[in-house]
C-alpha positions in Angstrom: 14.6 16.9 -6.9 16.1 13.7 -8.5 12.8 11.8 -8.1 11.0 14.6 -10.0 13.6 14.4 -12.7 13.0 10.6 -12.9 9.2 11.2 -13.3 9.8 13.9 -16.0 12.3 11.6 -17.8 9.9 8.6 -17.9 6.9 10.7 -18.9 8.9 12.3 -21.7 10.1 8.9 -22.9 6.5 7.6 -22.8 5.3 10.5 -24.9 8.2 10.2 -27.4 8.0 6.4 -27.6 11.8 6.3 -27.2 13.3 3.2 -25.7 16.7 4.9 -25.6 15.4 7.7 -23.4 13.5 5.2 -21.3 16.7 3.2 -20.7 18.4 6.3 -19.4 15.4 6.9 -17.1 15.8 3.4 -15.6 19.5 4.0 -15.1 18.5 7.0 -13.0 15.8 4.9 -11.2 18.4 2.2 -10.4 20.7 4.8 -8.8 17.8 5.9 -6.6 16.5 2.6 -5.4 19.4 0.1 -5.1 19.7 0.3 -1.3 17.3 2.1 1.0 13.6 2.6 1.9 11.5 3.7 5.1 7.9 4.3 6.8 4.4 4.4 8.5 1.5 5.8 6.6 -1.0 7.7 8.8 -4.6 7.0 8.3 -5.6 10.0 10.4 -8.6 12.0 9.3 -8.3 15.5 8.1 -9.2 18.2 10.6 -12.1 19.5 8.5 -14.0 16.2 8.9 -16.8 16.9 11.3 -19.3 14.0 11.0 -19.2 10.4 11.9 -21.4 7.4 11.0 -23.1 7.9 14.4 -24.8 11.0 13.0 -27.3 9.1 10.9 -25.7 9.5 7.5 -27.7 6.8 5.6 -31.4 5.9 5.2 -33.1 2.6 6.0 -34.3 2.1 2.4 -30.8 2.6 1.1 -29.5 0.0 3.5 -32.2 -2.5 2.4 -31.0 -2.1 -1.2 -27.4 -2.5 -0.1 -28.3 -5.7 1.8 -29.7 -7.3 -1.4 -26.5 -6.4 -3.4 -24.4 -7.6 -0.5 -26.0 -11.0 -0.4 -25.6 -11.4 -4.1 -22.1 -10.1 -4.6 -20.3 -10.0 -1.2 -21.7 -12.6 1.3 -19.9 -15.6 -0.2 -16.6 -14.1 0.9 -17.4 -11.8 3.8 -20.1 -14.0 5.4 -23.8 -13.8 5.5 -23.7 -11.7 8.7 -20.6 -9.6 7.6 -18.6 -11.6 10.2 -15.9 -12.7 7.7 -15.2 -16.0 6.0 -12.9 -16.2 3.0 -12.4 -12.4 3.3 -12.2 -10.1 6.4 -15.2 -9.1 8.4 -17.2 -5.9 7.6 -18.6 -5.5 11.1 -17.3 -5.7 14.6 -14.2 -4.7 16.5 -11.7 -5.9 13.8 -13.5 -3.9 11.1 -13.7 -0.8 13.3 -10.0 -1.2 14.1 -9.1 -1.1 10.4 -11.6 1.5 9.2 -12.8 3.5 12.2 -10.6 6.6 11.7 -10.8 6.6 7.9 -13.2 8.7 5.8 -16.1 6.8 4.2 -14.7 7.8 0.8 -11.8 5.4 1.4 -14.2 2.5 2.1 -16.4 3.3 -0.9 -13.3 3.6 -3.2 -11.9 0.3 -1.8 -15.1 -1.5 -2.7 -15.6 0.2 -6.0 -12.0 -0.4 -7.3 -11.1 -3.8 -5.9 -14.4 -5.7 -5.1 -15.7 -8.3 -5.6 -12.3 -9.9 -5.5 -12.9 -12.3 -8.4 -14.5 -9.6 -10.6 -13.4 -6.1 -9.4 -14.6 -2.8 -10.8 -18.1 -4.1 -11.9 -20.2 -2.5 -9.2 -21.5 1.0 -9.8 -20.8 3.8 -7.4 -24.5 4.0 -6.3 -24.4 0.2 -5.7 -21.3 0.6 -3.6 -22.8 3.5 -1.6 -25.8 1.3 -0.9 -23.6 -1.5 0.3 -21.8 0.9 2.7 -25.2 2.0 4.0 -25.9 -1.7 4.8 -22.5 -2.1 6.4 -23.3 0.9 8.7 -26.7 -0.6 9.5 -25.2 -4.0 10.3 -22.7 -2.2 12.5 -25.6 -0.7 14.5 -24.9 2.9 13.3 -28.2 4.8 13.4 -30.1 5.6 10.2 -31.1 9.1 9.3 -33.7 10.7 7.0 -31.4 11.2 4.0 -29.5 8.7 1.9 -25.7 8.5 2.0 -24.4 10.5 -0.9 -21.9 8.9 -3.3 -20.2 12.2 -3.8 -16.4 11.9 -3.0 -16.2 15.3 -1.3 -19.2 14.5 0.9 -17.9 11.1 1.8 -14.5 12.5 2.6 -16.1 14.6 5.4 -17.6 11.5 7.2 -15.5 9.1 9.3 -16.8 5.7 10.5 -16.2 5.9 14.2 -14.5 9.3 14.7 -11.4 8.9 16.7 -12.2 5.5 18.1 -9.0 3.6 19.0 -8.2 0.6 16.9 -9.1 -2.7 18.4 -6.2 -4.4 20.1 -4.6 -7.2 18.0 -4.2 -10.7 19.5 -0.7 -11.3 20.7 1.2 -14.5 20.1 2.0 -16.0 23.4 5.2 -18.0 24.2 6.3 -20.0 27.2 7.1 -18.0 30.4 10.5 -16.3 30.2 11.0 -17.1 26.5 11.8 -14.2 24.2 11.4 -14.6 20.5 14.2 -13.1 18.4 14.9 -13.6 14.8 18.6 -12.7 14.0 19.3 -11.3 10.6 20.0 -13.9 7.8 21.5 -11.4 5.4 23.3 -8.1 5.3 21.6 -4.8 4.5 22.6 -4.8 0.8 21.0 -8.3 0.4 17.8 -7.1 1.9 17.8 -4.1 -0.3 18.5 -6.1 -3.5 16.3 -9.0 -2.7 13.2 -7.2 -1.5 13.2 -3.4 -1.6 14.9 -2.8 -5.0 12.6 -5.1 -7.0 9.5 -4.0 -5.2 10.3 -0.3 -5.7 10.9 -1.0 -9.4 7.4 -2.6 -9.8 5.9 0.7 -8.5 8.1 2.7 -10.9 7.2 0.5 -13.8 3.6 1.8 -13.4 4.9 5.2 -14.6 5.4 3.9 -18.1 3.0 0.8 -18.3 -0.6 1.1 -17.1 -1.1 -1.9 -14.7 -4.7 -2.1 -15.8 -4.0 -2.4 -19.5 -4.7 -5.9 -21.0 -1.5 -8.0 -21.5 -0.8 -10.8 -23.8 0.0 -14.1 -22.1 3.7 -15.0 -22.2 4.7 -17.9 -24.5 5.9 -20.9 -22.5 7.9 -24.1 -23.1 8.6 -27.3 -21.3 12.1 -26.1 -20.5 11.0 -23.0 -18.7 12.3 -22.5 -15.1 9.7 -22.1 -12.3 10.4 -18.4 -12.1 9.5 -18.1 -15.8 6.5 -20.4 -15.6 5.0 -18.4 -12.7 6.1 -14.9 -13.8 2.6 -14.0 -14.9 0.6 -15.5 -12.0 0.4 -12.1 -10.4 0.1 -9.3 -12.9 -1.3 -5.8 -13.3 -2.7 -4.0 -10.2 -2.3 -7.0 -8.0 1.5 -6.9 -8.6 1.6 -3.2 -7.6 -0.4 -4.0 -4.5 2.0 -6.7 -3.4 5.1 -4.6 -4.2 3.8 -1.7 -2.1 3.0 -4.0 0.8 6.5 -5.5 0.5 8.0 -2.0 0.9 5.9 -1.2 3.9 6.3 -4.5 5.7 10.1 -4.9 4.9 11.1 -1.4 6.0 11.5 -2.5 9.7 14.1 -5.0 8.5 16.5 -2.0 8.3 16.3 -1.8 12.1 16.9 -5.4 12.9 19.5 -5.6 15.7 22.8 -7.2 14.6 22.4 -6.6 10.9 25.5 -5.5 9.1 26.2 -3.5 6.0 27.8 -5.0 3.0 31.2 -3.9 4.2 30.7 -5.6 7.6 30.0 -2.4 9.6 27.0 -2.5 11.9 23.8 -0.9 10.5 23.4 2.3 12.5 20.0 1.3 14.0 20.5 3.5 17.0 20.8 6.8 15.0 17.7 9.0 14.9 18.1 9.8 11.3 18.3 6.1 10.3 15.1 5.5 12.2 13.5 8.5 10.4 14.5 7.2 7.0 13.1 3.8 7.9 9.8 5.4 8.9 9.8 7.4 5.7 10.1 4.1 3.7 7.2 2.4 5.5 5.1 5.5 5.0 5.9 5.5 1.3 5.0 1.8 1.0 1.7 2.3 2.6 1.0 5.4 0.5 1.8 3.4 -2.6 -0.6 0.7 -1.5 -3.4 3.2 -1.1 -2.6 4.7 -4.5 -2.6 1.3 -6.1 -5.9 0.5 -4.5 -7.4 3.5 -6.4 -6.6 1.6 -9.6 -5.5 4.9 -11.1 -2.1 5.1 -12.9 -1.7 8.8 -12.3 -2.1 8.3 -8.5 0.7 5.7 -8.5 2.9 8.0 -10.6 2.3 10.8 -8.1 3.1 8.6 -5.0 6.2 7.3 -6.7 7.8 10.7 -5.9 7.4 9.8 -2.2 9.0 6.4 -2.7 11.9 8.0 -4.6 12.4 10.7 -1.9 12.5 8.1 0.9 15.3 6.3 -1.0 17.1 9.4 -1.9 17.1 10.9 1.6 18.9 7.9 3.0 21.2 7.6 0.1 22.4 11.2 0.5 23.3 10.6 4.1 24.7 7.0 4.0 25.5 6.0 0.5 26.0 8.3 -2.5 29.3 9.8 -3.3 31.2 8.2 -0.4 33.9 6.3 -2.3 32.4 2.9 -2.9 31.2 0.0 -0.7 33.8 0.7 2.0 32.1 4.0 3.1 28.5 2.8 3.0 26.5 2.8 6.3 28.9 5.5 7.5 26.9 8.7 8.0 28.0 12.0 6.5 29.0 14.3 9.3 
């Protein structure tokens, strides 16, 4: 696969310390990502998971320890009663809607890797497990006789609410008979080049530069443009997070009615394969976000294969080897 070749290329360049090899790798990467992306990442639980938080998976004493840690490290953002404040709630329908069908390992990893927001990665795994026990207690899940284990394999077997449907999201209402429609402002190539291409490249940069590694602040001058001045406002893992979200959220723009290709032809939004490629891109973006949240460079390198494949699948059908811009957006038959 071309994406696997890209990974092997960048990994070889990184080991060899060769900028020349690395430049060739990015030329290959550019060929892969210049135009297309797609997706919807399923948070469904694996079939082997057989327990839920309703089965008494934590102990009262553990929840009490977690409450003390929560008040000290979490309450200022998530609220004294876990109802949300500067940050989302950790109890109630909205929380269950977001986390109900995910394994507790995901919740523990999220807190361990990215919380507290102003000083992430400082909580120990036992502390995080105690906080999760308190979250379960606050959510009125029953206590048991044994403490919740921090072991990844054990937590992966327990879901929060076991198949409970996500809470319905509040809908924006408009005047009776009014339909909201946002016509496209740009063609498909502009969307690709302005959003998808740079976002994908941020994810692929993580193959050769560890987002968690310390970086020297860039030198600045009074003549710097705003883009230069603010280029290091978001760095490291935060930048990978935002790029992954941009891929997932922007994928549906490929299906906007009325959008045209660079050559003026309509984007084939009615074709099943085009819809499939769009779905693949959104899945890849959400998978990249989950990998980024692990704060593990190897996890992002692995998921970059999925991002590359989502691009390549669409390129093969609608772009590559078709005789230039005039043939783009015309499917191979």
